[in-house]
VEXSEBA-484990 format. One line per field, with one value per residue (C-alpha): residue number from 1; x, y, z; residue in three letters. Coordinates in nm, 3 decimals, decimal comma. Each point is the difference from the previous one (the first is absolute). Layout:
N
seq = [NUM | ...]
X = [X | ...]
Y = [Y | ...]
Z = [Z | ...]
type = [ALA | ...]
This chain:
370
seq = [1 | 2 | 3 | 4 | 5 | 6 | 7 | 8 | 9 | 10 | 11 | 12 | 13 | 14 | 15 | 16 | 17 | 18 | 19 | 20 | 21 | 22 | 23 | 24 | 25 | 26 | 27 | 28 | 29 | 30 | 31 | 32 | 33 | 34 | 35 | 36 | 37 | 38 | 39 | 40 | 41 | 42 | 43 | 44 | 45 | 46 | 47 | 48 | 49 | 50 | 51 | 52 | 53 | 54 | 55 | 56 | 57 | 58 | 59 | 60 | 61 | 62 | 63 | 64 | 65 | 66 | 67 | 68 | 69 | 70 | 71 | 72 | 73 | 74 | 75 | 76 | 77 | 78 | 79 | 80 | 81 | 82 | 83 | 84 | 85 | 86 | 87 | 88 | 89 | 90 | 91 | 92 | 93 | 94 | 95 | 96 | 97 | 98 | 99 | 100 | 101 | 102 | 103 | 104 | 105 | 106 | 107 | 108 | 109 | 110 | 111 | 112 | 113 | 114 | 115 | 116 | 117 | 118 | 119 | 120 | 121 | 122 | 123 | 124 | 125 | 126 | 127 | 128 | 129 | 130 | 131 | 132 | 133 | 134 | 135 | 136 | 137 | 138 | 139 | 140 | 141 | 142 | 143 | 144 | 145 | 146 | 147 | 148 | 149 | 150 | 151 | 152 | 153 | 154 | 155 | 156 | 157 | 158 | 159 | 160 | 161 | 162 | 163 | 164 | 165 | 166 | 167 | 168 | 169 | 170 | 171 | 172 | 173 | 174 | 175 | 176 | 177 | 178 | 179 | 180 | 181 | 182 | 183 | 184 | 185 | 186 | 187 | 188 | 189 | 190 | 191 | 192 | 193 | 194 | 195 | 196 | 197 | 198 | 199 | 200 | 201 | 202 | 203 | 204 | 205 | 206 | 207 | 208 | 209 | 210 | 211 | 212 | 213 | 214 | 215 | 216 | 217 | 218 | 219 | 220 | 221 | 222 | 223 | 224 | 225 | 226 | 227 | 228 | 229 | 230 | 231 | 232 | 233 | 234 | 235 | 236 | 237 | 238 | 239 | 240 | 241 | 242 | 243 | 244 | 245 | 246 | 247 | 248 | 249 | 250 | 251 | 252 | 253 | 254 | 255 | 256 | 257 | 258 | 259 | 260 | 261 | 262 | 263 | 264 | 265 | 266 | 267 | 268 | 269 | 270 | 271 | 272 | 273 | 274 | 275 | 276 | 277 | 278 | 279 | 280 | 281 | 282 | 283 | 284 | 285 | 286 | 287 | 288 | 289 | 290 | 291 | 292 | 293 | 294 | 295 | 296 | 297 | 298 | 299 | 300 | 301 | 302 | 303 | 304 | 305 | 306 | 307 | 308 | 309 | 310 | 311 | 312 | 313 | 314 | 315 | 316 | 317 | 318 | 319 | 320 | 321 | 322 | 323 | 324 | 325 | 326 | 327 | 328 | 329 | 330 | 331 | 332 | 333 | 334 | 335 | 336 | 337 | 338 | 339 | 340 | 341 | 342 | 343 | 344 | 345 | 346 | 347 | 348 | 349 | 350 | 351 | 352 | 353 | 354 | 355 | 356 | 357 | 358 | 359 | 360 | 361 | 362 | 363 | 364 | 365 | 366 | 367 | 368 | 369 | 370]
X = [-0,884 | 0,242 | 0,250 | 0,354 | 0,246 | 0,344 | 0,162 | -0,006 | -0,189 | -0,401 | -0,126 | -0,327 | -0,255 | -0,286 | -0,140 | 0,032 | -0,131 | 0,211 | -0,133 | -0,096 | -0,238 | 0,233 | 0,012 | 0,319 | 0,114 | 0,207 | 0,274 | 0,123 | 0,296 | 0,090 | 0,350 | 0,045 | 0,380 | 0,213 | 0,147 | 0,414 | 0,210 | 0,362 | -0,051 | -0,110 | -0,207 | -0,383 | -0,156 | -0,366 | -0,191 | -0,098 | -0,384 | -0,106 | -0,202 | -0,338 | -0,125 | -0,248 | -0,335 | -0,136 | 0,123 | 0,122 | -0,025 | 0,137 | -0,343 | -0,319 | -0,038 | -0,044 | 0,091 | 0,394 | 0,312 | 0,003 | 0,250 | 0,020 | -0,131 | -0,152 | 0,270 | -0,238 | 0,017 | 0,009 | 0,287 | 0,236 | 0,196 | 0,250 | 0,153 | -0,182 | 0,264 | -0,154 | 0,098 | -0,212 | 0,184 | 0,116 | 0,283 | 0,275 | 0,224 | 0,359 | 0,129 | -0,289 | 0,026 | -0,348 | 0,012 | -0,269 | 0,077 | 0,141 | 0,061 | -0,102 | 0,038 | -0,043 | 0,216 | -0,072 | 0,166 | -0,015 | -0,270 | 0,049 | -0,198 | 0,020 | -0,195 | 0,025 | -0,211 | -0,058 | -0,115 | -0,355 | -0,087 | -0,376 | -0,118 | 0,000 | -0,145 | 0,204 | -0,018 | -0,100 | -0,087 | 0,079 | 0,338 | 0,182 | 0,092 | 0,314 | 0,068 | 0,039 | 0,327 | -0,032 | 0,223 | -0,275 | -0,249 | -0,289 | -0,020 | -0,338 | -0,198 | -0,244 | 0,294 | 0,043 | -0,108 | -0,378 | -0,322 | -0,345 | -0,171 | -0,391 | 0,005 | -0,218 | -0,380 | -0,059 | 0,089 | 0,045 | 0,334 | 0,117 | 0,328 | 0,293 | 0,319 | -0,032 | 0,370 | -0,044 | -0,311 | 0,068 | 0,301 | 0,077 | 0,034 | -0,222 | -0,291 | -0,165 | -0,253 | 0,308 | -0,256 | 0,220 | -0,214 | -0,001 | 0,362 | 0,194 | 0,131 | -0,027 | 0,331 | 0,188 | 0,155 | 0,314 | 0,134 | 0,099 | 0,195 | 0,354 | -0,018 | -0,374 | -0,080 | -0,390 | -0,046 | -0,355 | -0,343 | -0,105 | 0,307 | 0,098 | 0,226 | 0,088 | -0,069 | 0,310 | 0,007 | 0,191 | -0,389 | -0,225 | -0,246 | -0,404 | -0,205 | -0,174 | 0,189 | 0,209 | 0,137 | -0,032 | -0,379 | 0,004 | 0,212 | -0,263 | -0,196 | -0,381 | -0,322 | -0,276 | -0,301 | 0,196 | 0,178 | -0,295 | -0,180 | 0,222 | 0,331 | -0,095 | 0,118 | 0,329 | 0,279 | -0,070 | 0,243 | 0,155 | 0,111 | 0,377 | 0,173 | 0,208 | -0,295 | 0,113 | 0,303 | -0,045 | 0,317 | 0,013 | 0,220 | 0,290 | -0,014 | 0,006 | 0,273 | 0,008 | 0,012 | 0,289 | 0,231 | 0,162 | 0,273 | -0,127 | 0,124 | -0,226 | 0,087 | -0,243 | 0,178 | -0,210 | -0,231 | 0,164 | 0,116 | 0,375 | -0,058 | 0,159 | -0,104 | 0,171 | -0,065 | -0,084 | -0,352 | 0,065 | -0,030 | -0,238 | -0,115 | -0,404 | -0,055 | -0,356 | -0,176 | -0,348 | -0,124 | -0,284 | -0,309 | 0,159 | 0,335 | 0,194 | 0,228 | 0,079 | 0,302 | 0,051 | 0,206 | -0,219 | 0,126 | 0,070 | -0,295 | -0,022 | 0,267 | -0,139 | 0,263 | -0,071 | 0,238 | -0,148 | -0,069 | 0,313 | -0,108 | -0,084 | -0,206 | 0,019 | -0,303 | 0,089 | -0,304 | -0,076 | -0,310 | -0,110 | -0,250 | -0,294 | -0,207 | -0,306 | 0,000 | 0,273 | -0,146 | 0,212 | 0,295 | 0,042 | 0,278 | 0,274 | 0,370 | 0,174 | 0,327 | 0,250 | -0,177 | 0,210 | 0,149 | -0,172 | -0,335 | 0,074 | 0,094 | -0,333 | -0,228 | 0,192 | -0,072 | -0,360 | 0,049 | -0,074 | 0,327 | 0,033 | 0,243 | 0,137 | -0,081 | -0,242 | -0,181 | -0,011 | -0,138 | -0,239 | -0,175 | -0,015 | -0,123 | -0,254 | -0,152 | -0,012 | -0,229 | -0,208 | -0,065 | -0,072]
Y = [-2,125 | 0,086 | 0,272 | -0,009 | 0,286 | -0,045 | 0,326 | 0,340 | 0,080 | 0,004 | -0,306 | -0,046 | -0,216 | 0,015 | -0,242 | 0,042 | -0,094 | -0,179 | 0,112 | -0,377 | 0,107 | -0,231 | 0,144 | 0,058 | 0,091 | 0,312 | 0,109 | 0,396 | 0,078 | 0,357 | 0,147 | 0,339 | 0,110 | 0,376 | 0,132 | -0,031 | 0,307 | -0,029 | -0,362 | -0,167 | -0,312 | 0,094 | -0,102 | -0,137 | 0,299 | -0,096 | 0,135 | -0,216 | 0,163 | -0,192 | -0,213 | 0,218 | -0,139 | 0,276 | 0,206 | 0,323 | 0,352 | 0,287 | 0,167 | -0,121 | -0,300 | -0,022 | 0,353 | -0,023 | -0,188 | -0,296 | 0,018 | -0,371 | -0,294 | -0,309 | -0,273 | -0,237 | -0,068 | -0,367 | -0,038 | 0,225 | -0,108 | 0,253 | 0,227 | 0,307 | 0,309 | 0,310 | 0,280 | 0,319 | 0,342 | 0,276 | 0,184 | 0,150 | 0,265 | -0,067 | 0,241 | 0,165 | 0,266 | 0,036 | -0,045 | -0,053 | -0,372 | -0,285 | -0,346 | -0,304 | -0,352 | -0,353 | -0,261 | -0,403 | -0,227 | -0,016 | 0,273 | 0,348 | 0,294 | 0,369 | 0,266 | 0,417 | 0,193 | 0,367 | 0,282 | 0,093 | 0,213 | 0,038 | -0,013 | 0,349 | 0,191 | 0,024 | 0,136 | -0,313 | -0,227 | -0,067 | -0,061 | -0,076 | 0,299 | 0,003 | -0,227 | 0,092 | -0,098 | -0,235 | -0,204 | -0,291 | -0,161 | -0,247 | -0,275 | -0,168 | -0,104 | 0,313 | 0,244 | -0,222 | 0,069 | -0,078 | 0,086 | -0,047 | 0,325 | 0,080 | 0,348 | -0,104 | 0,111 | -0,339 | -0,290 | -0,224 | 0,206 | -0,025 | -0,176 | -0,186 | -0,022 | -0,415 | -0,022 | 0,187 | 0,198 | 0,155 | 0,150 | 0,386 | 0,181 | -0,212 | 0,247 | -0,137 | 0,342 | 0,243 | 0,280 | 0,251 | 0,081 | -0,331 | -0,086 | 0,399 | -0,028 | -0,374 | -0,187 | -0,216 | -0,343 | -0,032 | -0,275 | -0,081 | -0,220 | 0,100 | 0,061 | 0,066 | 0,309 | 0,086 | 0,229 | -0,047 | -0,027 | -0,269 | -0,219 | -0,324 | 0,003 | -0,329 | 0,134 | -0,008 | -0,131 | -0,287 | -0,102 | -0,251 | 0,004 | -0,048 | -0,299 | 0,210 | 0,148 | -0,090 | -0,188 | -0,204 | -0,072 | -0,150 | -0,312 | -0,086 | -0,164 | 0,070 | 0,013 | -0,043 | -0,173 | -0,373 | 0,062 | 0,072 | -0,315 | -0,242 | 0,076 | 0,240 | 0,011 | -0,106 | 0,174 | 0,042 | -0,178 | 0,282 | 0,113 | 0,041 | 0,009 | 0,285 | 0,194 | -0,072 | 0,212 | 0,402 | 0,128 | 0,094 | -0,241 | 0,176 | -0,042 | -0,397 | -0,222 | -0,394 | -0,128 | 0,177 | -0,244 | 0,302 | 0,156 | 0,179 | 0,418 | 0,251 | 0,361 | 0,298 | 0,348 | 0,292 | -0,158 | 0,035 | 0,393 | -0,216 | 0,004 | -0,349 | -0,288 | -0,344 | -0,368 | -0,341 | -0,150 | -0,308 | -0,313 | -0,158 | -0,342 | -0,084 | -0,383 | -0,051 | -0,353 | -0,100 | -0,300 | -0,180 | -0,171 | -0,389 | 0,105 | 0,083 | 0,313 | 0,209 | 0,241 | 0,343 | 0,308 | 0,336 | 0,166 | 0,421 | 0,137 | 0,327 | 0,258 | 0,385 | 0,216 | 0,308 | 0,244 | 0,283 | -0,235 | -0,150 | -0,382 | -0,239 | -0,339 | -0,370 | -0,171 | -0,418 | -0,202 | -0,364 | -0,249 | -0,294 | -0,187 | -0,140 | -0,298 | 0,138 | 0,279 | 0,114 | -0,188 | -0,252 | 0,193 | -0,019 | 0,202 | 0,263 | 0,032 | 0,350 | -0,015 | -0,175 | -0,146 | -0,091 | -0,392 | -0,061 | 0,058 | -0,184 | -0,285 | 0,052 | -0,025 | -0,370 | -0,048 | 0,119 | 0,218 | 0,369 | 0,195 | 0,321 | 0,236 | 0,096 | -0,125 | 0,278 | -0,088 | -0,378 | 0,131 | 0,230 | -0,245 | -0,229 | 0,289 | 0,063 | -0,349 | -0,071 | 0,279 | -0,124 | -0,326 | 0,183]
Z = [1,485 | 0,251 | -0,118 | 0,209 | -0,149 | 0,137 | -0,146 | 0,109 | -0,330 | -0,056 | -0,117 | -0,164 | -0,220 | -0,246 | -0,241 | -0,398 | -0,314 | -0,267 | -0,368 | -0,038 | 0,288 | 0,272 | 0,317 | 0,237 | 0,294 | 0,005 | 0,272 | 0,038 | 0,164 | -0,015 | 0,153 | 0,086 | 0,000 | 0,051 | -0,294 | 0,104 | -0,040 | -0,131 | -0,145 | 0,289 | 0,057 | 0,011 | 0,337 | 0,139 | 0,110 | 0,373 | -0,097 | -0,308 | -0,250 | -0,028 | -0,283 | -0,230 | -0,041 | -0,197 | -0,255 | 0,128 | -0,235 | 0,076 | 0,014 | -0,101 | -0,141 | -0,380 | -0,015 | 0,125 | -0,045 | 0,188 | 0,258 | 0,065 | -0,114 | 0,190 | 0,127 | -0,076 | -0,362 | -0,116 | -0,217 | -0,148 | -0,281 | -0,004 | 0,332 | 0,024 | 0,089 | 0,116 | 0,200 | 0,180 | 0,060 | -0,135 | -0,248 | 0,176 | -0,162 | 0,029 | 0,247 | 0,083 | -0,215 | -0,171 | -0,369 | -0,277 | -0,089 | 0,077 | -0,076 | 0,271 | -0,099 | 0,158 | -0,018 | 0,147 | -0,113 | -0,395 | 0,023 | -0,070 | -0,055 | -0,014 | -0,079 | 0,042 | 0,294 | -0,081 | 0,218 | -0,008 | -0,298 | -0,180 | -0,397 | -0,138 | -0,284 | -0,258 | -0,393 | -0,142 | 0,307 | 0,350 | 0,103 | 0,331 | 0,273 | 0,127 | 0,277 | 0,315 | 0,242 | 0,254 | 0,234 | 0,073 | -0,186 | 0,067 | -0,245 | -0,081 | -0,230 | 0,087 | -0,168 | -0,354 | -0,308 | 0,033 | 0,081 | -0,071 | -0,221 | 0,091 | -0,110 | -0,340 | 0,080 | -0,246 | 0,296 | -0,275 | -0,144 | 0,419 | -0,078 | 0,278 | -0,078 | 0,090 | 0,042 | 0,311 | 0,045 | 0,337 | -0,167 | -0,040 | -0,337 | -0,222 | -0,235 | -0,280 | -0,023 | -0,079 | -0,002 | 0,179 | 0,302 | 0,104 | -0,058 | 0,084 | 0,371 | 0,037 | 0,166 | -0,200 | 0,164 | 0,181 | -0,154 | -0,373 | -0,200 | -0,073 | -0,360 | -0,079 | 0,187 | 0,084 | -0,237 | -0,124 | 0,206 | -0,197 | -0,083 | 0,045 | 0,288 | 0,239 | 0,370 | 0,204 | 0,343 | 0,214 | 0,157 | -0,021 | -0,323 | 0,066 | -0,123 | -0,187 | -0,233 | -0,261 | -0,122 | 0,336 | -0,017 | -0,342 | 0,188 | 0,201 | -0,309 | -0,140 | 0,195 | -0,199 | -0,037 | -0,104 | 0,300 | 0,199 | -0,165 | -0,001 | 0,214 | 0,281 | 0,288 | -0,164 | -0,134 | -0,384 | -0,226 | -0,121 | 0,345 | 0,019 | 0,327 | 0,011 | 0,034 | 0,364 | -0,050 | 0,117 | -0,154 | -0,344 | -0,253 | 0,058 | 0,350 | 0,012 | 0,072 | 0,038 | 0,345 | 0,189 | 0,215 | 0,254 | -0,095 | -0,279 | 0,006 | 0,053 | -0,166 | 0,102 | -0,175 | 0,115 | 0,203 | 0,338 | 0,102 | -0,002 | -0,360 | -0,085 | 0,203 | -0,028 | 0,162 | -0,077 | 0,171 | 0,222 | -0,051 | 0,225 | -0,083 | 0,141 | -0,002 | 0,026 | 0,111 | -0,078 | 0,232 | -0,148 | 0,231 | -0,184 | 0,225 | -0,320 | -0,013 | -0,294 | 0,027 | -0,253 | 0,005 | -0,009 | -0,304 | -0,020 | -0,217 | 0,138 | 0,104 | 0,127 | 0,032 | 0,220 | 0,022 | 0,177 | 0,297 | -0,045 | -0,053 | -0,238 | 0,006 | -0,172 | -0,018 | -0,035 | -0,171 | 0,021 | -0,082 | 0,017 | -0,266 | 0,156 | -0,030 | 0,137 | 0,251 | 0,233 | 0,298 | -0,140 | 0,113 | 0,449 | 0,012 | -0,166 | 0,120 | -0,126 | 0,059 | 0,220 | 0,302 | 0,336 | -0,029 | 0,347 | -0,213 | -0,238 | 0,256 | 0,199 | -0,329 | -0,093 | 0,364 | -0,050 | 0,293 | 0,079 | -0,020 | 0,235 | -0,080 | 0,348 | 0,369 | 0,077 | -0,318 | 0,138 | 0,362 | -0,109 | -0,245 | 0,297 | 0,183 | -0,275 | -0,033 | 0,399 | -0,004 | -0,246 | 0,199 | 0,330]
type = [MET | ASN | LEU | LEU | ASN | ALA | THR | GLU | MET | GLN | ALA | GLY | TYR | THR | MET | GLY | MET | GLN | PRO | ASP | GLY | ARG | GLU | SER | LEU | VAL | VAL | CYS | VAL | LYS | GLY | THR | PHE | SER | ILE | PRO | LYS | ASN | GLY | SER | GLU | PRO | LYS | LEU | TYR | LYS | LYS | GLN | VAL | PRO | LEU | ILE | GLU | ALA | ASP | VAL | PHE | THR | GLY | GLU | PRO | GLY | PHE | SER | ALA | PRO | LEU | TYR | GLU | SER | ASP | TYR | ALA | PRO | ARG | LYS | PRO | ARG | CYS | ASP | VAL | LEU | LEU | ASN | GLY | SER | ALA | TYR | VAL | PRO | GLY | GLY | ARG | PRO | ALA | ALA | LYS | ILE | THR | VAL | SER | LEU | ARG | VAL | GLY | PRO | ILE | SER | LYS | SER | PHE | ASN | VAL | VAL | GLY | HIS | ARG | PHE | TRP | LYS | LYS | GLY | LEU | ILE | SER | VAL | SER | ALA | SER | ARG | PRO | LYS | PRO | PHE | THR | VAL | MET | PRO | LEU | SER | TYR | ASP | ASN | ALA | PHE | GLY | GLY | PHE | ASP | LYS | THR | HIS | LYS | ASN | PRO | SER | LYS | HIS | LYS | ALA | TYR | LEU | VAL | ASN | PRO | VAL | GLY | THR | GLY | PHE | HIS | ASP | ASN | LEU | LYS | MET | GLU | PHE | VAL | GLU | GLY | LYS | PRO | LEU | PRO | SER | THR | GLU | GLU | THR | LYS | ASN | PRO | VAL | THR | LYS | PRO | ASN | GLY | ASN | TYR | ARG | PRO | MET | SER | PHE | GLY | PRO | ILE | ALA | ARG | GLY | TRP | LEU | PRO | ARG | TYR | LYS | LEU | ALA | GLY | THR | TYR | ASP | GLN | ASN | TRP | LEU | ASP | ASN | ILE | PHE | PRO | PHE | LEU | PRO | PRO | ASP | PHE | ASP | GLU | ALA | TYR | TYR | GLN | SER | ALA | PRO | PRO | ASP | GLN | GLN | MET | PRO | TYR | PRO | LYS | GLY | GLU | GLU | GLU | VAL | VAL | LEU | THR | ASN | LEU | THR | PRO | GLU | GLY | ASN | THR | ARG | PHE | ARG | LEU | PRO | GLU | VAL | PRO | VAL | PRO | ILE | GLU | PHE | SER | LEU | LYS | ASN | TYR | GLU | ARG | LYS | MET | THR | SER | GLY | VAL | ILE | ASP | THR | ILE | VAL | ILE | GLU | PRO | ASP | LYS | LYS | ARG | PHE | MET | MET | THR | TRP | ARG | ALA | SER | LEU | PRO | LEU | LYS | ARG | ASN | MET | PHE | GLU | VAL | THR | GLN | VAL | VAL | VAL | GLY | LYS | MET | PRO | LYS | ALA | TRP | CYS | ARG | ALA | ARG | GLU | LEU | GLY | LYS | THR | TYR | TYR | PRO | THR | LEU | GLY | ALA | LEU | VAL | ARG | ALA | LYS | ALA | ALA | ALA | SER | GLY | GLU | GLU | ASP]
């Protein structure tokens, strides 16, 4: 199969399986844009970020927070809105606590960012120390509430905070020797501050949540003996396509069309940054072996904002259900090809974008004949 990319963005394809077992050809297009200043329009970066083929973590896989998830999800029912970056104190004046917020179209999320602190011994139990003032604080699930407590002598009593097992501040074994002096998270809900090491707190960050964390992994379905005996290699009947969403539910929105406003508060040195998502049509044409052509348009199902790098990425996705396998598709065209290319295809001729390309092709053919 031949993939022709007529855009200035990255494009690729993969095979996907629908819950009913039918295979599909999935095409992904990823564009990297600059975060503009003063309300100007975002521009395509000359150097585009490549499609992510495997999940990327901040550290050791499985023991650190996800940074990027593979771009080759078969389908996302909604659009993930993610942000990798830092909190900035307004004006650069050190503060012990600030509030950050992210708004994209209909979704809005905010939480508090707190300076470094630790659990200290109290009269009855431990409590949080005073936070140290800061000017910039990295945002990640690594420093959100959570963690894995392996301090108990009995391994069967080791306990992970499954909503965020790579986080900070969680302790199930409350013996002072294992808790005192240990760090607290740098982020917390605005109306539910972290006060207990074994409390039930919602980890706060804007990044992706891992496939094996609660509540996401439950969406993957049941893989028991019945699945092994009667269903494998297909997906279980209770598989939910929402499993492919890497953002928490409050960072998911209907597919954007473009022109949705983005508002970043205390996520850039400027304090407040606003811009609108670009409106970029991404037509995709599938050409089949039987000479049939099927036209569709990619939908934006992933937005990753990276203020520290002054960029954001948008990913479009489209899929074609297959009757047998991907070999029934001969060509996929992403974007709009020149009229001359379309005319050459209708006439069954080869298209050359320039006279130089024609000369080089003729020369190469002549050399092969010699």
